[in-house]
N, C-alpha and C positions, 0 to 999 in steps of 0.2 A: 700238258703238265697239269697236275691237280691244282685246283683253286687254292688249296691250303699251302701247297709247296712243301718242300722237305722239312723246313723248320716248323711250319704249322702243324704237320702231322706228328713231329717229334714232341711238340708242346702238348698237343691233344692226347697223345699216348701217355705222357707223363701225368697229366691231369687225371686220366682214367685209372692209371695205376694207383695214384694217391687216393682217389675216391674208392676204389676197390679195397685198398688196404684199410681205410677208415671203416668201411662197411664190415669187413671181416673182423676188425677189432670190436666193433659194436656187437656183433654176434657173439664173440667170445665173452665179452663182458656180460651180455644178457644171460649166457649159460652159467658163468661162474658166480655171478652175484645176484641171482634171482631172489634169493631169500631176503636180501637187503632192500629190494624194491617192494617186498610184501609185508615183512614183519618189522615193527619198530618198537621193540620192548624197552621198558625202563625198569630198573631194579629198585630205585628209591621209592619208598612209600611216603607220599606227600601228605596224606591226611587219613583219618579213619572216620567211620560213621559217628563216632563220639563227637567229632567236630561239628556235626549238624544235628546233634541232640538225639541220635539213635543208639539204642542199646544193641550190642552185637557180641558175637563170640568169634574169636580167632580159631580157625579150624585147620587141620592138616590131614591129608589122606593119601594113600599110596595109589600109584597107577599099576597096571598089569606088568609093566616092564621095570618096576622097582623105583620109580621117581616119587618123591614126596612133594605134593602140591600144597600151596597155601591159599587160604580163602577166608571169607567172612560169612557167618550165618547171622542174618538180621531177623529176629523173630517178630511176628505181629502178635498183639495181645490175644485176639481170637481169629486166627488165620482162616481165611476162606479158601486158601490154597497155598501151594509152595511153588515159587518161581526159581528155576535154574537159569542163571544169567551167564550167557557166553558173550564176553565183551569183544570189542573190535581189535584191530591190529596194532594200535599204538598205546603207549603208556602202560598202565596196570590197573588193578581194581581200585586204587585210590583216586583215579580220575573219573570214577563213575558215581560219585556221591549224589549228584542231581537225580539220576535214575533211581538210585536206592531210596531216596526220599519219596519219589513218585510211586514206586511200588509199595512202599510202606503206607501211603495214603490210600492205596487200593485195597488194603487189608491183607497183603500177601507177605508171607515169610519168605525171605529171599536167601538163596545161596549163590554167592558170586565167588569165582575162583580165578586164579592166574594160571595161564598156560605155562608149560615148562619154559624156563628162560625168562619169564616175566616175574616182576616183584620178588617174592621170596621163594618161588617155586624152583625146584631143582631141574636140571637137564638143559637140553638145547632144543630150540624150537624147530619143528618140522610139521608138514601137513599131517602125516600119520600120527605124529605126537599129539597134535591138537585133538584128533579124534579120540585117542586113548585117554587124554586128559578129561574130555567131556564124559566119557564112559565112566571114569573114576568118580567124577562128581555125581553122576546119576547113581552109582552104586553106593556112594556115601549117603545120599538122601534115602535110598530104599533100604539099605542094610543097616546103617548106623542110626539114622533118624527114624527108621521104620515108617517111612511115608509111602502110601499106596501110589501105584503108577497113575491111577486116575485122578490123583490130586496134584500132579506135577504139571506145571506150565513151563515148557521149554521156550526161552526167549533168546534171540540172537540179533545183535546189531552189526551191520556191515560184515566184516570177515567172520564175526561171531555167528552171523546167520548161516554161513556155510557150515560151520561146526555144528550148530544147532540142528540144521536140516539133516545131517548125517545121523545124529543121535536119534532124532525122531523117526528116521527111516527104519531103525533097528529096534525101536521100542514103541509103545503106544501110550503116550502121555495124555493128559486131559486135553491139551491143545498145543499148537506151535505158533509162535509169533516171530516173524522175520521183519526186521526194520532196516531199510536202506541197504538191502542186500543185492549182490550181483547174481547173474545166471551162472557164470563160471569165470575163473581167472583167465583162461585163454580168450574168452569173449571180451573182457576188459582190456587185456593186453593188445589184442588185435585193433581195438579202437584207438588206443593210445599210441601204438607203434605200428601203423599200417605199412611202413617201409621195411619191416622185419618179418621173417617167417615164424612168427611167435607160436603158432599152433604146432609147429614141429619142434621148436626149441623148449617149450615149457615143461619144467619138471614138476610144477605145481598145477593142480587142476581145480580142486574144490568145486565139483560138479553139482551145484545147487539145483540146476534145472532137472538133472536126473534124479536127485534125491526127492525133490518135491513130488515127482510123479509116483513115488513109492511110499509117501507118507499117508497113513490111514486115519489120522486124527483131524479134528477141525483146524483150519489154518487161517491166520490173519496176516496179510501182507501190508506193511506200512511203508510209504514212500513219498517223497516230495518232488514236485516238478522242478523245484529250484535246486535239487541236489547237484552239487558242483563236482562230485567225484564219481558217483554211480548214477548213470542216466536213468530217468524215470521209466523208460521202456523196459529196463531190466525187471523192475518191480511188477509191471503189467504182465510181462511174459511168465514170471513165476506164478502170478495169480491165475493166468489162463491155464497153466499146466497142473495146478493143484486140484485135488478132488474136492467135491462137496462134502460137508459144509465148509464154505470158505467166504472170507470177506476181504475187502480192500479198503484201507483207510488212507486217504490222501491228506498229507500234511503240507506245510509250507516251510521255507527256510533251507539253509545249507545242510550239507551232509552231516556235519557234527553238531549243529545247533537246531535242526528242524524240530526235534521233539520239545525243545524249550521254547522256541519262537511260536510254535503252534499252540502251546499252553492248554487251554481248556478243551479245544477240539481233540488234541492228542489224548488227554487224560480221559475224557468222556468216551472217546472211541475205544480205548482199551477196556474201560469199565463196562461198556455195553457188550462188547464181545465176550469178555470173561463171564459176565452175568448170565449169558444165554447158552453157554457151553456146559 
């Protein structure tokens, strides 16, 4: 007779059925609620550039599919360039005031905008939607502000780096800066959930690694070894795949605070790169 006995096999089979049921439920949840694991939009505008002493203009512009996006244009007195800011996956433009101040110190006029579903922007967030939103922001700078392509710096942090890389793939700006950005959503998901077949299940891709191979402008990759969300090796892989001219700026500190903790090193790194491009 089996070592387990009849009762033992019955218990084991019950446990396996429960485990299989739980696994299937996890897969279903992963498919149905993917967007909730990726996007964390907030509608409330908590502050404006005026709160940190910066003059700004509230702007609104349409996307190709008819959504109206909200943003801010923060002018520099004598701009050395124009920065198009694609922010990360949480909050909205009002949570990026520290960065807006840093870019102002660098002498850049900055356009920051909210993706659809964020802040006061219309629509519902999606991967394709974020690409369309960035394209609309680019068109606003070029067609409404009459800014030359060669004067635009595309900047993206975290998820915004994925959006920025796609925009730079289809245009030729002055340069592209990616900060704390991943290689792709499936790469991140596979690391976080190794027990799930995420590469099959993912409806979102954000293929930054593919985009960077097709970017023709100078590239700066910024990443911290202390990043607690996007591993440092993602930044190194993006750098390795980018075309020359390219630079890598290593900072320190967590995913959300690295640029602040790094202080002068961060600011001087951006200054040096922008000055030579």
